[in-house]
C-alpha positions as CSV (number, residue, x, y, z in Angstrom):
1,M,-36.4,-78.4,-3.1
2,P,-34.3,-80.9,-6.1
3,S,-33.1,-84.4,-4.3
4,V,-29.1,-84.6,-5.2
5,F,-29.4,-87.9,-7.5
6,H,-31.6,-85.1,-9.3
7,A,-29.0,-82.6,-9.2
8,W,-26.4,-85.1,-10.7
9,G,-28.6,-86.8,-13.3
10,S,-28.9,-83.2,-14.6
11,N,-25.2,-82.3,-14.2
12,Q,-23.1,-82.5,-17.4
13,A,-20.0,-82.9,-16.2
14,F,-20.9,-85.7,-13.7
15,M,-22.5,-87.8,-16.3
16,S,-20.1,-87.8,-18.9
17,W,-17.6,-88.5,-16.4
18,L,-19.9,-91.3,-14.6
19,T,-21.1,-92.7,-18.3
20,A,-17.2,-92.9,-19.8
21,C,-16.4,-94.6,-16.7
22,L,-19.1,-97.7,-17.1
23,I,-18.4,-98.0,-20.3
24,S,-14.5,-97.9,-20.2
25,Q,-15.1,-100.6,-17.6
26,G,-17.4,-102.4,-19.3
27,I,-15.3,-102.4,-21.8
28,K,-12.3,-104.0,-19.8
29,I,-14.8,-106.9,-18.4
30,V,-15.4,-107.8,-21.3
31,L,-12.4,-107.8,-23.1
32,G,-11.3,-109.7,-20.1
33,A,-13.6,-112.9,-20.1
34,I,-12.7,-113.2,-23.9
35,R,-9.0,-113.2,-22.7
36,L,-9.9,-115.4,-20.1
37,K,-13.0,-117.2,-20.8
38,R,-14.1,-116.7,-17.4
39,F,-15.3,-113.7,-15.4
40,D,-13.4,-112.1,-12.3
41,F,-15.6,-110.2,-9.9
42,R,-12.6,-108.4,-9.1
43,W,-12.6,-107.1,-12.7
44,L,-15.8,-104.7,-11.3
45,I,-13.7,-102.7,-9.2
46,G,-10.3,-103.5,-10.3
47,T,-7.4,-101.0,-11.3
48,G,-5.4,-101.3,-14.4
49,G,-6.0,-103.1,-17.8
50,M,-7.2,-101.7,-21.5
51,P,-9.0,-99.5,-21.7
52,S,-8.3,-97.0,-18.6
53,T,-11.2,-95.9,-17.1
54,H,-9.3,-93.2,-15.1
55,A,-8.1,-91.7,-18.3
56,A,-11.9,-92.3,-19.7
57,G,-13.3,-90.3,-17.0
58,V,-11.0,-87.3,-16.2
59,T,-11.1,-86.9,-19.8
60,A,-14.9,-86.4,-20.1
61,L,-15.0,-84.9,-17.1
62,S,-12.6,-82.1,-18.1
63,L,-14.3,-81.8,-22.2
64,A,-17.8,-81.3,-20.6
65,V,-16.7,-78.7,-17.5
66,G,-15.2,-77.0,-20.7
67,F,-18.3,-77.4,-22.7
68,Q,-20.1,-75.8,-19.4
69,A,-18.2,-73.4,-18.0
70,G,-15.9,-72.3,-21.1
71,F,-12.5,-73.4,-22.6
72,G,-11.9,-70.5,-20.8
73,S,-12.8,-70.6,-17.4
74,P,-10.7,-71.1,-14.1
75,L,-13.0,-74.3,-13.2
76,F,-11.6,-75.5,-17.0
77,A,-8.0,-75.2,-15.7
78,I,-8.7,-77.0,-13.0
79,A,-10.3,-79.8,-14.7
80,V,-7.3,-80.3,-16.6
81,A,-5.1,-80.0,-14.4
82,F,-6.5,-82.7,-12.1
83,T,-6.6,-84.5,-15.2
84,V,-3.2,-84.5,-16.3
85,I,-2.5,-85.5,-12.6
86,T,-4.5,-88.4,-13.2
87,L,-2.7,-89.6,-16.6
88,F,0.5,-89.2,-15.0
89,D,-0.4,-91.2,-12.1
90,A,-2.3,-93.8,-14.2
91,Q,0.6,-94.7,-16.7
92,G,3.4,-93.3,-14.6
93,V,3.9,-93.8,-10.8
94,R,1.1,-97.0,-10.7
95,R,2.5,-98.7,-13.4
96,W,5.9,-98.9,-11.8
97,S,4.6,-99.7,-8.7
98,G,2.7,-103.1,-10.2
99,R,6.6,-103.0,-12.0
100,Q,7.7,-103.9,-8.5
101,A,5.2,-105.5,-7.2
102,Q,6.0,-108.4,-9.9
103,V,9.6,-108.2,-8.9
104,L,8.8,-108.6,-5.1
105,N,6.0,-111.6,-5.8
106,K,8.8,-113.3,-7.9
107,M,11.7,-112.7,-5.1
108,M,8.7,-114.2,-2.3
109,E,8.1,-116.9,-4.8
110,D,12.1,-117.9,-5.1
111,M,12.5,-118.1,-1.3
112,Y,9.0,-119.3,-0.5
113,F,10.4,-122.6,-3.0
114,Q,13.3,-122.3,-1.0
115,R,11.4,-123.0,2.6
116,R,12.4,-119.7,3.5
117,I,9.4,-117.6,4.0
118,Q,6.1,-117.2,3.3
119,E,4.5,-113.9,2.7
120,Q,0.7,-112.2,0.7
121,R,1.4,-111.7,-2.7
122,L,1.1,-108.0,-3.9
123,K,-0.9,-106.6,-6.1
124,E,0.5,-106.3,-9.6
125,L,-1.8,-104.7,-11.9
126,L,-1.8,-101.3,-10.5
127,G,-1.4,-99.0,-13.7
128,H,-1.3,-98.7,-17.0
129,T,0.5,-98.6,-20.4
130,P,0.5,-95.3,-22.7
131,V,-1.6,-97.0,-25.2
132,E,-4.6,-98.0,-22.2
133,V,-4.2,-94.8,-21.0
134,L,-4.6,-93.3,-24.9
135,A,-7.7,-95.6,-25.6
136,G,-9.4,-94.4,-22.2
137,M,-8.9,-90.7,-23.4
138,G,-10.2,-91.7,-26.5
139,I,-13.7,-93.0,-24.6
140,G,-14.1,-90.2,-22.6
141,L,-13.5,-87.7,-25.2
142,V,-16.0,-89.4,-27.3
143,T,-18.7,-89.9,-24.4
144,A,-18.3,-86.1,-23.6
145,L,-19.1,-85.0,-27.3
146,V,-21.8,-87.3,-27.1
147,L,-23.4,-86.2,-24.1
148,R,-23.1,-82.6,-25.1
149,S,-25.0,-83.4,-28.6
150,R,-27.4,-84.7,-26.6
151,S,-28.2,-81.4,-24.4
152,V,-27.5,-79.2,-27.4
153,G,-30.2,-80.7,-29.1
154,S,-32.7,-80.9,-26.3
């Protein structure tokens, strides 16, 4: 009986998702280190930033499912629906939640300097801009295509 790790490692859809996420998160870490000239461990698991790891992962997953199960299959339809919801959430709901956090943090700073209240700051970088989502989708697309060509060639 094969192990769970062997099964995951031979699952093209899973490996496409994982590879796209690792590539995207790696790019995000490198860009952050270049921009700020330092490393921040929160970048390893944080949300937001360029490119969108969510978009990269779900795009690669959907394409890999389409390649494997067929683009007319119900499984591909489920994967696409999951992808659309994730992309909408990444650049819509979470992005605007981050904007609200910025406004609330500014209000907290104003109140703190007037010595009226002290509270913990809210996390502001929650979502993605449309460009960040598109960049993530591009990484997911390329990852799924490259891994597909490797599995077809072997």
